[in-house]
C-alpha positions in Angstrom: -174.6 -31.4 78.0 -176.1 -29.7 75.0 -179.4 -31.5 74.9 -181.1 -31.7 78.3 -184.4 -33.4 79.0 -185.9 -29.9 79.5 -184.7 -28.8 76.1 -186.3 -31.9 74.5 -189.6 -31.2 76.2 -189.5 -27.7 75.0 -189.1 -28.9 71.4 -191.9 -31.4 71.8 -194.2 -28.7 73.3 -193.5 -26.2 70.5 -193.5 -28.5 67.5 -195.6 -31.5 68.6 -199.1 -31.3 69.9 -198.0 -31.8 73.5 -194.9 -32.6 75.6 -195.8 -36.3 75.6 -196.2 -36.6 71.8 -192.6 -37.3 71.0 -193.3 -39.1 67.8 -194.7 -36.4 65.7 -192.8 -35.7 62.5 -192.5 -32.0 63.2 -191.0 -32.6 66.7 -188.6 -35.1 65.3 -187.5 -32.8 62.5 -186.9 -30.0 64.9 -184.9 -32.2 67.3 -182.8 -33.5 64.4 -182.2 -29.9 63.2 -181.0 -28.8 66.6 -178.6 -31.8 66.8 -177.4 -31.2 63.2 -176.6 -27.5 64.0 -174.7 -28.6 67.2 -172.7 -31.2 65.3 -171.9 -28.8 62.5 -170.4 -26.3 65.0 -168.4 -29.1 66.6 -167.0 -30.2 63.2 -166.0 -26.6 62.4 -163.4 -26.8 65.2 -162.6 -30.5 65.0 -162.2 -31.2 61.3 -160.8 -34.7 61.7 -163.5 -36.1 63.9 -164.8 -38.6 61.4 -167.2 -40.5 63.7 -169.0 -37.3 64.4 -169.0 -36.5 60.7 -170.6 -39.9 60.0 -173.3 -39.3 62.7 -174.0 -35.9 61.1 -174.5 -37.5 57.7 -176.9 -40.1 59.3 -178.9 -37.4 61.0 -179.2 -35.4 57.8 -180.5 -38.5 56.0 -183.1 -39.2 58.8 -184.3 -35.6 58.7 -184.5 -35.7 54.9 -186.6 -38.9 55.0 -189.0 -37.4 57.6 -189.3 -34.3 55.5 -190.1 -36.4 52.4 -192.7 -38.3 54.4 -194.3 -35.1 55.7 -194.3 -33.6 52.2 -196.1 -36.6 50.8 -198.7 -36.7 53.7 -199.5 -33.1 54.3 -197.8 -30.3 52.2 -199.1 -27.5 54.4 -197.4 -29.0 57.5 -194.3 -29.5 55.5 -194.2 -25.9 54.3 -194.9 -24.7 57.9 -192.0 -26.6 59.4 -189.6 -25.6 56.6 -190.5 -21.9 57.2 -190.4 -22.2 61.0 -187.0 -23.9 61.1 -185.5 -21.8 58.3 -184.5 -24.9 56.3 -183.6 -24.4 52.7 -185.8 -26.0 50.0 
């Protein structure tokens, strides 16, 4: 299993304020980014897995909308998460 509960807690501790704050935008963006990278690697070897491709496109859209929300609310937090996760843009 690629995403264990311990790994999730690690993301929430690092990017959220605490391990129990699972709803912070930064933590959600970091979690989506991890899942996107995993699905991208999977699709490199399994090119015809179209259900995974659809899930990847959905995750990218969710991450984009969270990034847009964060950019509108607090530009400094947006720039910090972009720099920390090495996202383009």
